[in-house]
C-alpha positions in Angstrom: -0.3 -0.1 0.0 1.4 3.6 -1.4 1.3 6.1 1.8 -2.0 7.5 1.7 -3.0 11.3 1.8 -6.1 12.0 4.6 -7.6 15.3 4.0 -8.4 16.3 7.8 -9.7 19.0 10.2 -8.4 18.3 13.3 -11.8 18.6 15.3 -14.0 17.0 12.6 -15.3 13.8 14.7 -15.7 12.4 11.3 -11.8 12.9 10.5 -11.2 11.8 14.1 -12.7 8.4 13.4 -10.5 7.8 10.4 -7.5 9.1 12.0 -8.2 6.1 14.8 -9.0 3.6 12.3 -5.7 4.4 10.4 -3.6 4.3 13.7 -5.4 0.8 15.0 -4.4 -0.6 11.4 -0.8 0.4 11.6 -1.2 2.4 8.7 1.0 5.7 7.6 -0.3 8.4 6.0 0.4 12.2 5.1 -2.4 14.4 7.0 -3.5 17.6 4.9 -5.2 20.5 7.2 -8.5 21.5 5.2 -9.1 24.3 7.5 -13.3 24.1 7.9 -13.5 27.3 10.1 -11.9 29.3 6.8 -14.0 27.4 4.6 -11.2 25.8 2.8 -13.6 22.5 1.8 -15.9 25.1 -0.4 -12.5 26.2 -2.2 -12.1 25.3 -6.0 -9.7 23.0 -5.7 -10.9 20.8 -2.7 -14.4 20.9 -4.6 -12.5 19.4 -7.6 -11.7 16.2 -5.6 -14.5 15.9 -3.3 -17.7 17.5 -4.4 -19.5 17.2 -1.4 -16.5 19.6 0.2 -16.3 17.8 3.7 -13.6 15.7 5.4 -12.2 13.5 5.5 -10.8 12.4 2.3 -8.6 9.7 1.5 -6.7 9.5 -1.5 -4.4 7.0 -2.6 -3.5 4.8 -5.9 -5.6 7.1 -7.9 -8.8 6.5 -5.7 -10.4 9.3 -3.1 -12.4 7.8 -0.6 -15.0 9.9 1.1 -17.3 9.4 4.0 -15.6 7.9 6.9 -17.6 4.8 7.5 -17.1 4.0 3.6 -13.1 4.6 4.1 -13.2 2.7 7.1 -15.2 -0.1 5.6 -12.7 -0.2 2.7 -9.4 0.1 5.3 -11.0 -3.1 7.1 -11.0 -4.9 3.9 -7.6 -3.7 2.7 -5.8 -4.5 5.7 -7.7 -7.0 7.1 -6.2 -7.3 10.6 -7.4 -6.0 13.0 -10.8 -6.3 12.5 -12.6 -3.5 13.0 -16.0 -3.9 11.7 -17.2 -8.2 12.9 -17.0 -11.4 10.4 -20.1 -12.7 11.7 -23.5 -11.4 10.6 -25.0 -11.3 13.6 -22.0 -9.6 15.4 -21.9 -7.1 12.3 -25.3 -6.0 12.7 -24.6 -5.2 16.1 -21.7 -3.3 15.4 -22.8 -1.3 12.6 -26.3 -0.2 14.5 -24.1 1.5 17.2 -21.9 3.0 14.5 -24.5 4.3 13.1 -26.6 5.5 15.5 -23.8 8.1 16.3 -22.4 8.6 12.3 -25.8 9.1 11.0 -28.9 10.2 13.9 -26.3 12.0 16.2 -23.5 13.6 14.4 -25.2 14.9 11.3 -27.2 17.0 13.4 -24.4 18.9 15.7 -22.0 19.0 12.7 -20.3 22.5 11.9 -22.3 23.1 9.2 -25.9 22.7 11.0 -24.6 25.0 13.9 -23.1 27.6 11.2 -26.6 27.1 9.9 -28.6 27.8 13.1 -26.1 30.5 14.1 -26.3 32.3 10.7 -29.2 32.6 8.7 -31.3 31.4 11.5 -30.0 33.8 13.7 -30.2 31.5 17.0 -28.4 32.8 19.8 -25.6 31.0 21.4 -27.5 29.7 24.0 -30.5 27.9 21.7 -27.8 26.0 19.8 -25.5 24.3 22.6 -29.6 23.8 23.7 -29.7 22.3 20.4 -26.7 20.4 20.7 -27.2 19.2 24.1 -30.9 17.6 23.1 -29.7 15.5 20.7 -26.5 14.4 22.5 -28.7 13.5 24.9 -31.4 11.8 22.8 -28.6 10.1 20.6 -26.8 9.0 23.9 -30.1 7.6 26.0 -30.7 5.0 23.3 -26.6 4.1 22.4 -26.7 3.6 26.4 -29.5 1.1 26.5 -28.6 -0.4 23.4 -24.9 -1.2 24.6 -25.1 -2.1 28.2 -26.3 -5.3 27.8 -23.4 -6.8 25.7 -20.6 -4.8 26.2 -17.4 -6.0 27.4 -14.3 -4.1 27.4 -15.5 -2.2 24.8 -19.0 -1.9 22.8 -18.6 -5.0 21.5 -16.1 -7.9 22.3 -12.5 -7.2 24.5 -11.3 -5.0 21.2 -11.7 -1.7 19.4 -14.4 -1.8 16.8 -16.2 0.7 14.4 -18.6 1.4 17.2 -15.5 2.5 19.7 -14.3 4.2 16.9 -17.5 6.3 16.3 -18.0 6.4 20.1 -14.9 8.1 21.6 -15.0 11.4 18.9 -18.6 12.3 19.8 -18.1 12.0 23.4 -15.1 14.6 22.8 -17.7 16.8 21.3 -20.2 16.1 23.9 -17.7 17.5 26.5 -16.6 20.6 24.4 -20.1 21.2 24.6 -20.6 20.4 28.2 -23.2 18.1 27.9 -23.3 16.2 31.4 -22.6 12.7 30.8 -23.3 10.8 34.1 -26.5 8.7 32.8 -24.5 7.0 30.4 -22.2 4.9 32.5 -21.5 2.3 30.1 -20.3 4.9 27.3 -18.4 6.8 30.1 -16.3 3.5 30.8 -16.1 2.4 27.2 -14.7 6.0 26.3 -12.3 5.7 28.9 -11.1 2.2 28.0 -10.4 3.1 24.3 -9.0 6.4 24.8 -6.2 4.9 27.3 -4.8 2.9 23.5 -2.2 4.6 21.5 -4.1 4.6 18.4 -6.9 6.7 19.7 -4.4 8.8 22.2 -2.7 9.6 18.9 -5.8 10.6 17.1 -7.0 12.8 19.8 -7.5 17.1 18.0 -5.3 18.1 21.0 -2.5 16.1 19.4 -2.8 16.5 15.5 -4.0 20.6 16.2 -1.8 22.6 14.1 0.6 24.5 15.5 -0.8 28.4 16.2 
């Protein structure tokens, strides 16, 4: 495998997921920062590479892969070990359900585009925007805690990290950034701490990859 290029933004939770997955797989990559705050993702050069104008994007061998879960699914096939998505159908379905509960039901409502639209065209004040954020985190985490608790072990599914944990840790980071109370989610808090203690997760943390001031 040639060295891939990861178009990244340090606080993007979707890009955070891909950084974790690359680290778990032991894949070295070249990061290229796309500053979402400055609107770099809307530039013509980046749009020509990725028409959605989003991060992450993984570029290698003439391929341009977009959407974090699609990138991780490809990576799990291209670099089979350690496996991030279970091979057995029931396990795969459970892990995908947990991952999608975050990536499809929580994250899209709270990403930067939505928050900017709330505070910009809709002219919502900061406290209303923060209340919006906390509401969708709390609703999503309540369901995720109930889905996870009966089957969780060291991680959300078994004793090694999966796609579900890769999605959980960035979302927990965002929840803390917005001061969302987490006491009602003991399973999620425990597993977030367990995963965050691994080098692959710690090295992908926004504080570790933030551009120099």
